[in-house]
C-alpha positions in Angstrom: 90.5 112.3 112.0 92.6 109.6 114.4 96.7 110.3 114.9 98.1 108.5 111.7 100.1 106.4 112.7 100.8 102.8 113.4 99.2 102.4 117.3 96.4 105.0 116.6 94.3 104.4 113.2 91.9 103.0 114.8 90.6 106.5 116.6 89.8 108.0 112.7 88.0 105.0 112.2 86.0 104.4 115.2 84.6 107.4 115.3 83.6 107.9 111.4 82.2 104.5 111.8 80.3 104.8 114.3 77.4 106.0 112.4 77.5 103.4 110.0 77.8 100.5 112.6 76.4 99.5 116.1 78.5 100.5 118.7 79.3 96.8 119.9 81.1 96.5 116.2 83.4 99.4 116.4 84.2 98.4 119.9 85.0 95.0 119.0 86.9 95.9 116.2 88.5 98.9 118.4 89.8 95.8 120.0 92.2 94.7 117.0 95.0 95.8 115.2 93.2 97.6 112.2 95.0 99.1 109.5 93.3 101.3 106.8 93.9 102.7 103.4 93.0 106.5 102.4 91.2 107.7 99.1 91.4 111.0 97.8 89.5 112.2 94.9 89.8 115.6 92.7 88.5 116.6 89.9 92.4 117.6 88.2 96.0 117.9 89.5 98.7 120.2 89.0 102.5 119.0 89.5 105.4 121.5 89.6 108.8 121.8 91.7 108.3 118.4 93.6 104.4 120.0 94.9 101.1 117.7 94.0 98.0 120.2 93.8 94.8 117.8 93.9 92.5 120.4 92.6 88.9 120.3 93.8 89.4 117.4 96.0 87.0 115.8 97.7 85.1 117.1 101.4 86.0 113.6 102.5 89.0 111.3 102.4 87.5 107.9 102.4 88.9 104.8 104.4 88.9 101.1 103.9 90.2 98.1 105.4 91.3 94.4 104.2 89.8 91.5 105.2 89.1 90.2 107.9 87.6 93.5 109.4 86.3 95.3 106.2 85.8 98.2 107.9 85.0 101.6 105.6 84.0 104.8 106.6 85.4 108.3 105.8 86.2 111.4 107.8 86.3 115.2 106.6 89.9 115.5 104.3 90.8 119.0 106.3 90.7 116.6 109.6 93.2 114.1 107.9 94.9 117.0 107.1 94.7 118.4 110.5 95.8 114.9 111.9 98.7 114.6 110.1 101.8 114.9 112.5 99.8 114.0 115.7 100.8 111.7 118.0 103.8 109.1 117.7 105.4 107.5 115.0 103.0 110.3 112.6 102.4 110.8 108.7 104.2 113.5 109.4 107.6 110.9 111.1 107.1 108.1 108.3 105.5 109.6 104.9 102.9 107.0 103.4 103.8 105.6 99.6 100.3 106.6 97.8 99.4 105.9 94.1 97.8 108.5 92.1 95.7 107.4 89.7 95.2 109.7 86.9 92.0 109.4 84.4 93.0 111.1 81.3 90.4 110.4 78.2 90.7 106.6 77.7 94.1 105.6 79.7 94.6 105.6 83.4 98.1 106.7 84.3 99.1 105.8 88.0 102.4 106.6 89.4 103.7 106.0 92.9 104.4 108.9 95.1 105.4 109.1 99.0 103.8 112.1 100.2 104.2 114.5 102.7 103.2 118.4 104.4 100.1 118.7 103.6 98.5 121.8 103.0 95.0 122.2 102.7 93.4 125.5 100.9 89.8 125.7 99.9 89.3 122.5 97.8 93.0 122.4 96.7 95.3 120.2 99.1 98.8 120.1 98.4 101.7 117.6 99.0 105.1 117.6 99.0 106.3 113.9 96.8 108.9 111.7 95.6 107.9 109.8 93.0 109.2 106.0 93.2 107.5 104.6 89.8 106.5 106.9 86.6 105.7 110.4 85.6 104.1 113.2 87.3 103.3 115.0 84.2 102.3 118.4 84.7 98.7 118.5 84.4 95.9 115.9 84.6 92.2 115.0 84.6 90.2 113.7 87.6 92.0 111.7 89.8 92.6 109.7 93.3 94.5 109.2 95.6 95.2 106.0 97.1 97.5 106.3 100.4 99.0 103.5 102.0 99.0 102.6 106.0 102.0 103.6 107.2 103.7 103.6 103.7 104.0 99.9 104.6 105.6 98.1 101.1 103.2 95.0 101.0 99.8 97.2 101.9 97.1 96.9 98.0 98.1 99.2 96.7 101.6 99.6 97.2 103.9 98.3 94.4 105.2 95.5 96.2 101.2 94.8 96.9 99.8 95.2 93.4 103.4 92.8 92.1 101.4 90.8 95.1 97.9 91.2 93.7 99.1 90.3 90.2 100.9 87.2 91.6 97.6 85.8 93.1 95.5 86.4 90.0 97.6 84.7 87.7 97.7 81.5 90.3 94.1 82.0 90.3 94.1 81.8 86.7 96.3 78.8 86.5 93.9 76.6 88.6 
């Protein structure tokens, strides 16, 4: 897992996608600044005292980049937790925004949070959270946590990014 900061996001991705991409493609991507979004999935969640726990968290954390690179891959969730505070401007220094999407029956509930201080114990991953938008339930079902690039406000899964996508869809529908 890379140092999770502005200058080192590519290290994790390059190492993780090396098996899936020809080395020339990985090296070409490494010469450019590529920012990644991360996704963690879990069977269920619980929330109490500013602590969000992902129960049955997946053993891998997925990542992907936006255009023009469109790089995808995964690394272990343990690697991500271990890399959380490494390097200058790490996630520990600048906690990322994340959107927690909880599936409950026929409804999907999305809550925007700032996550920090990850602790992985077996298949339970706990974050300290600050809620930015929505309300975290005490318990929830199958969930996905979409982690923004360094909490930047215009990435696709941030509140601002979601609003930007909606504006783009509306413009396309008007044409």
